[in-house]
C-alpha positions as CSV (number, residue, x, y, z in Angstrom):
1,M,0.0,0.0,0.0
2,T,1.4,3.4,-0.9
3,G,1.1,6.6,1.1
4,S,-1.5,8.0,-1.3
5,E,-4.0,5.2,-0.7
6,A,-6.8,5.9,1.8
7,Q,-6.4,4.3,5.2
8,P,-9.5,2.9,7.0
9,P,-10.8,5.4,9.5
10,E,-9.8,5.0,13.1
11,P,-12.7,3.6,15.2
12,T,-14.6,6.2,17.1
13,V,-14.1,5.8,20.9
14,R,-16.4,7.2,23.5
15,M,-15.1,7.2,27.1
16,L,-17.4,7.2,30.1
17,Y,-16.1,7.7,33.7
18,C,-18.4,6.8,36.6
19,R,-17.6,8.6,39.8
20,C,-19.6,6.1,41.9
21,A,-20.8,9.0,44.0
22,F,-23.5,7.2,46.0
23,A,-22.4,3.7,46.7
24,Q,-18.8,4.7,47.1
25,V,-17.5,1.2,46.5
26,V,-14.5,2.3,44.3
27,P,-11.4,3.2,46.2
28,A,-11.2,7.0,46.4
29,D,-7.5,7.1,45.4
30,V,-8.1,5.1,42.2
31,K,-11.2,7.2,41.3
32,S,-9.2,10.4,41.7
33,A,-6.1,9.1,39.8
34,V,-8.2,7.9,36.9
35,L,-10.1,11.2,36.7
36,D,-6.9,13.2,36.9
37,G,-5.3,10.9,34.2
38,L,-8.3,11.3,31.8
39,A,-8.3,15.0,32.3
40,A,-4.5,15.3,31.8
41,A,-4.7,13.3,28.6
42,G,-6.5,16.1,26.9
43,R,-9.0,13.7,25.2
44,G,-12.7,14.0,25.5
45,F,-14.5,11.9,28.0
46,E,-17.8,12.0,29.8
47,G,-18.0,11.9,33.6
48,V,-21.2,10.8,35.3
49,A,-22.0,10.9,39.0
50,D,-23.3,7.4,39.4
51,L,-24.3,4.7,36.8
52,C,-26.4,3.0,39.5
53,D,-28.5,6.1,39.9
54,M,-28.8,6.6,36.2
55,A,-30.1,3.0,35.8
56,A,-32.5,3.4,38.6
57,R,-34.0,6.5,36.9
58,R,-33.8,4.8,33.5
59,D,-31.9,7.8,32.2
60,P,-32.3,7.9,28.4
61,H,-28.6,8.7,28.0
62,L,-27.9,5.1,28.8
63,A,-29.9,4.1,25.8
64,D,-28.0,6.6,23.6
65,L,-24.7,5.1,24.8
66,A,-25.8,1.5,24.2
67,R,-27.0,2.5,20.7
68,L,-23.7,4.1,19.8
69,A,-21.8,1.0,20.8
70,K,-24.1,-1.1,18.7
71,E,-23.5,1.2,15.7
72,G,-19.8,0.9,15.7
73,T,-18.5,3.3,18.4
74,T,-16.2,1.7,21.0
75,L,-17.6,2.5,24.4
76,R,-15.0,2.4,27.1
77,I,-16.4,2.6,30.6
78,A,-14.4,3.1,33.8
79,A,-16.6,1.9,36.6
80,C,-16.8,-1.3,38.6
81,W,-17.5,-5.0,37.8
82,P,-18.2,-5.5,34.1
83,R,-21.1,-7.8,34.8
84,A,-22.7,-5.3,37.1
85,V,-22.2,-2.5,34.6
86,R,-23.9,-4.6,31.9
87,G,-26.6,-5.4,34.4
88,L,-27.2,-1.7,35.0
89,F,-27.7,-1.0,31.4
90,H,-30.0,-4.0,31.1
91,L,-32.1,-2.9,34.1
92,A,-32.4,0.5,32.5
93,D,-33.9,-1.2,29.4
94,S,-30.8,-0.3,27.4
95,P,-28.8,-3.6,27.2
96,L,-25.2,-3.3,25.8
97,G,-24.2,-5.5,22.9
98,E,-21.6,-8.2,23.1
99,T,-19.1,-6.1,21.0
100,G,-18.1,-2.5,21.1
101,V,-18.0,-2.2,24.9
102,E,-14.8,-2.3,27.0
103,I,-15.4,-2.0,30.8
104,L,-12.5,-1.2,33.2
105,N,-13.0,-2.2,36.8
106,M,-11.8,0.6,39.1
107,R,-12.5,-1.7,42.1
108,T,-9.8,-4.2,41.3
109,L,-7.3,-2.5,39.0
110,P,-4.8,0.1,39.8
111,A,-5.4,3.5,38.2
112,E,-2.5,2.9,35.7
113,R,-4.1,-0.2,34.3
114,V,-7.6,1.5,34.1
115,L,-6.0,4.4,32.2
116,A,-4.1,2.0,29.9
117,G,-7.5,0.5,29.0
118,M,-9.3,3.8,28.6
119,L,-6.7,5.8,26.8
120,D,-4.7,3.1,24.9
121,G,-7.3,0.4,24.4
122,D,-5.2,-2.1,26.3
123,T,-7.3,-5.3,25.9
124,S,-5.4,-7.0,28.7
125,A,-6.7,-4.4,31.2
126,V,-10.2,-5.1,30.0
127,A,-9.6,-8.9,30.4
128,E,-8.2,-8.3,33.9
129,S,-11.3,-6.3,34.8
130,A,-13.6,-9.2,33.8
131,A,-11.4,-11.9,35.4
132,A,-11.1,-10.5,38.8
133,R,-14.6,-11.3,40.1
134,D,-17.2,-11.2,37.5
135,D,-19.9,-13.1,39.2
136,A,-23.6,-12.8,40.1
137,T,-22.8,-11.3,43.5
138,A,-21.8,-8.0,41.8
139,E,-24.8,-8.0,39.6
140,Q,-27.1,-8.6,42.6
141,A,-25.4,-5.8,44.6
142,A,-26.1,-3.4,41.7
143,A,-29.7,-4.6,41.4
144,S,-30.2,-4.1,45.1
145,R,-28.7,-0.6,44.8
146,I,-31.0,0.3,42.0
147,A,-34.0,-1.0,43.9
148,T,-33.1,1.2,46.8
149,L,-32.6,4.2,44.7
150,G,-35.8,3.5,42.8
151,K,-37.8,3.8,46.0
152,L,-36.6,7.2,46.9
153,P,-38.7,10.2,45.9
154,P,-36.8,12.2,43.2
155,N,-35.8,15.1,45.5
156,T,-34.8,13.1,48.6
157,P,-31.2,13.9,49.6
158,L,-29.0,10.9,49.8
159,G,-28.7,9.5,53.3
160,E,-32.2,10.6,54.3
161,T,-35.1,8.3,54.3
162,P,-38.5,9.5,53.1
């Protein structure tokens, strides 16, 4: 191939960072380092307060993200257990496809590995995220969290019971 021939376009990547603001199950130092690393990279990413909360509210943005991944955009998500993240999208009536989604587990990986997956597409970091503890326990915990959030009136401050 010569330099004048067209190269295939680079795949579009959409990065999503979950701050896990309500459950606070991700180590604070890892969350901070990942957020700082994403910001320092100078590449676009989207930060959300809490995927569990978004799923509980069936936020339509989750459907938009799932659709993008199914249409060819690579969706990279820095959050927690991959199975739990998939469960959250499913519970929000926006299931993720089997391809086009790379989930990095900030609960088990050091920030450097999460950033390697997010910024460089390091597939071994994605595999490590899934291998650490990708079981039904994590999905049940997320479902329980959603059920709890779903019972709160929309304007109830976190920590207060209605």
